[in-house]
N, C-alpha and C positions, 0 to 999 in steps of 0.2 A: 723913755724910762730906761734906766741903766740895767745892766745885767745883774748887778748886786741886788736891785729891788725885785727883779723878776724871779731870781733864784737865790733866796736867802742863805742856802747852804754853801754857796760858792764864796770863796775868799780869794781875792786877788793878792797874789803873793809878793809881787814886785821884786822878787829875787830869784836867782837861778836855783838856789837850794830849795826854795818854796815850791818851785815848779817840779823839781825832781820828787819832792815829798808828795805833791799832789798826784803825780803819775803813779807813784808807788802805792798810794792808798787805793787807787782804782784797780790795781792789778788783780786782787782776789775775785771781784765781781766779773772782771774781764775774763779771767781763767775759767770761771764757772760757765760763762757763756760759750767759751771756746769748746768746752767739753760737750755741752748740749748741741752745739752746731755740728760737731764731728759726727753725731748720729743722724742728723737731719740732712745736711748738705756738705758732702766731702769736698767739693770744689771750692765753695765759699770759705769753708774752714781752712783749707790749704792757703788760700789767698790772704786771709786774715792772719794766719800764722806767719807767713812771709813778711807781711807788713809790720806785724808786731816785732819780729826779729830785727828788721831794719831800724825801727824806732829804738829798741833796746841798745843796739850798737851805736847809734848816734848819741844817745844819752850817755853812754860810757865814754865816748870821745869828748863830749862836753865836760864831763866830770874830770877827765884828765887835764883839760885846759881851763879849769875853774878860775885860777888866779889871773890868767891872761884875759879871760872874759870879763871878770869883775873890773879890771883896770879899764878895759875898752868901754864897758858900759858906763863907767863913771865919767870917762872923757867925752864920749860921743852920744850916749844913749843908744837905743836899739829898736828900730822898727821890727826886727825879727823877734826880739824878746816879747814884744806885745802880741805878735802873731802866734807865738808858741803858747802864750798865756790864753789867748782867745780859743785856740785849738783845743787846749786842755779843758777849758770851760765847756766847750761844745761836747767833747768826749764825755765829760762827767754828766752832763744833762742826758745824753743818749743812754749812758749806762744806768742812770737813775730811773729812766723811763722803762728800760728793759728789765730791771730787777724788781719793779713794783708790779706784782700780780698781772702780768701781761698774758693774755690768752695765747696758747700755742700757735694758733693761726695768725696772730698779729706779730709774733716774734720775728719771723723771717724778714718781712719788709723793714723792720726796725734794725735788724742785724745788718741789712744793706746800708742803712744810715750810719751804723757803727763803722762799717768799712770805709765810708766816705770821711768820717771823722778821723779815722786812723791815717788815711791818705793825706788829709790836710795837716795833721800833726807831723807826719813824716816830712812833708814839704817845708813846713815852718822850721823844723829842726835843721833841715838842710840849709835854710836861709841863715839861721843863727851860726851854723858852722862856717858858711861862706864868709860871713862878715867878721869872723874871728881869725881869718887867715890873711896873710899878705897876698895880694896887694890891697885888700879891701878893708883892712883893720881900722883905718882912720876915717872912714866914711861917716858922715852924720846920719841921723835917723832918716831924714828926708832923702839924702843921697842913696841910702840903702833901698828905700822904697822905689826910687827912680830906677835903680839897677835891676830890681826884681821885675819891674815893668818892661825894661829893655830885654831881659831874658825871656819874657813872655812873648817877645816879638812885636811889641807895640811901637808905633811911630811916635814922634814928639807930640803931634797933635792928639793922638789917642791917649797918651799919658796925661796931657794937659786936661783933657775932658774927664778922664778917670779920677784925677786928683783935685779937680776944680782949681787949677792954677793956670797962669798964662803960658803960652808956648815959649815966650822969652825966658820965663822962669825955668821951664824944663830945660831949655838950651843951656842956661847958666849952670844948672845942676849937673847936666851931662858933661859939660866942660870940666867941672870940678871933679867929677868921677874919673875922667880921663887923666887929669893932672895928678890926682892923688894915687891912682892905681898905676900910673906909668904906661897904661895901655892906650894907644892913640887911635885905634881903629874900632869902630862899633862892632864889627863882626867878631873880632878877637875878644872884645870885652864880653859880648854875649856868650861866646863859647866858654870863656873862663867861668862865668857865672853859672851856666848850665851844667858844668862839670860837677858842681856841688848840689844843684837843685834837682838834677835828674831829668 
């Protein structure tokens, strides 16, 4: 069953502007929760505030690069854009659950889910920023996915298992990432990717 069927309120935007608008619509509920959290758990409130600020900064960076991103998405597609879209959908579901008559005792565990959703959104925005910068601008969606797996420290065999592809296919994609990025060593490639992914 697709997410569209499970959550009829969600609309897959398929565009960067749509994603920005979706996040903007969630901000009032999110801000209301932050105010409630400030009274209940100062440490968790602080952590969520920091995460929120990081997300806002990344969104501003993406807005500044909007035309470059549109061109790149048209040419290669983007694994990272799909990740951002999924992260925003998860965030919306968590916020919807939190704003609908939740008992005070149930809110705190759900706010912890909110924190995880924000972390995922921050990471996926980092991926999108990564793939909009040289030397990774020309990577295909699958090559982007492979690079994220490399940055996570996965071996070729682990990547093959995770993505349900052969090791030979992984090796071909890794070679293509090396060629397109101009980075010839796996360690340097991983370090360059992690610089954006955190």
